[in-house]
C-alpha positions in Angstrom: 65.0 7.6 23.6 63.4 4.7 25.7 59.6 4.1 25.6 57.6 5.3 28.6 54.8 3.3 30.0 51.4 4.9 30.2 50.6 5.9 33.7 46.8 5.8 33.3 46.5 2.6 31.3 42.9 1.3 30.9 41.8 -1.2 33.5 41.7 -4.8 32.3 38.6 -6.9 33.5 39.3 -9.2 36.4 42.7 -7.7 37.4 43.9 -6.2 40.6 45.2 -2.7 40.3 48.2 -1.8 42.3 47.7 1.2 44.7 49.7 2.8 47.5 47.3 1.5 50.1 47.3 -2.1 48.8 45.3 -4.0 46.1 42.0 -2.6 44.9 39.3 -4.9 43.7 36.7 -3.8 41.2 33.0 -4.6 42.0 32.8 -6.9 39.0 35.5 -9.1 40.5 33.2 -10.1 43.4 30.9 -12.6 41.6 28.8 -15.2 43.3 29.0 -18.8 42.0 25.6 -20.0 40.7 26.1 -23.1 42.9 24.8 -20.9 45.7 21.3 -21.5 44.3 21.5 -25.0 45.7 22.0 -23.7 49.3 18.5 -22.9 50.6 19.4 -20.0 52.9 22.0 -18.3 50.7 21.5 -14.7 50.0 21.8 -13.9 46.3 22.9 -10.5 45.0 21.1 -8.5 42.4 23.7 -9.5 39.8 23.2 -13.2 40.5 19.4 -13.0 40.3 19.8 -11.1 37.0 22.1 -13.8 35.7 19.6 -16.5 36.7 16.5 -14.8 35.4 17.8 -12.8 32.5 15.9 -9.8 33.8 17.2 -6.3 34.4 16.9 -4.5 37.8 13.9 -2.4 36.6 12.2 -5.5 35.3 12.7 -7.3 38.6 11.3 -4.2 40.4 8.2 -4.3 38.3 7.7 -8.0 38.9 8.2 -7.6 42.7 5.6 -4.7 42.7 3.1 -6.9 40.7 3.7 -9.9 43.1 5.2 -12.0 40.3 8.7 -12.4 41.9 9.7 -13.0 45.5 10.6 -9.8 47.3 14.2 -9.1 48.4 15.6 -8.8 51.9 17.3 -5.5 52.8 21.0 -6.2 53.3 22.4 -2.9 54.5 21.2 0.5 53.7 21.2 0.2 49.9 21.9 -3.4 49.1 19.2 -6.1 48.7 19.4 -9.9 48.6 17.1 -12.7 47.6 16.8 -16.0 49.5 18.0 -18.8 47.1 15.1 -21.2 47.8 12.5 -18.5 46.9 14.3 -17.7 43.6 14.7 -21.4 42.9 11.0 -22.1 43.5 10.0 -19.1 41.3 12.2 -20.5 38.5 10.7 -24.0 38.9 7.2 -22.8 38.8 7.9 -20.6 35.8 9.4 -23.6 33.9 6.3 -25.8 34.8 3.9 -23.1 33.6 5.6 -23.0 30.3 5.8 -26.7 29.9 9.6 -27.0 30.2 9.5 -29.4 33.1 6.7 -31.6 34.5 5.1 -30.6 37.8 6.5 -32.6 40.8 4.5 -35.5 41.8 3.3 -35.5 45.4 5.2 -37.7 47.8 2.2 -40.1 48.4 1.7 -40.4 44.6 5.4 -41.5 44.2 5.0 -44.2 46.9 1.9 -45.7 45.3 3.1 -45.5 41.7 3.9 -48.9 40.1 7.6 -49.7 39.7 
């Protein structure tokens, strides 16, 4: 007797599942490249901001309520996005406060510094 294939096989991550109406993409297949952080006006998704900060959605919500993280922009009825330059500035200030990177010199200080 020939082997039968399982009809409801478990979904493999990052694959397109065939369907009668065409291909279906899983939400996890739509990831933003972290290079978007370099584009000032790019709108970052919650998943991207979580990847950058290491914080969960509830932690981000607490930080936003406390004024310790930039607020998101509403993008549709239920979705929210963060402006890339605001997230980048927050991360830079956080790194400076922890001594990971030096504070940026002001532009006039750079011009007068000896070579």
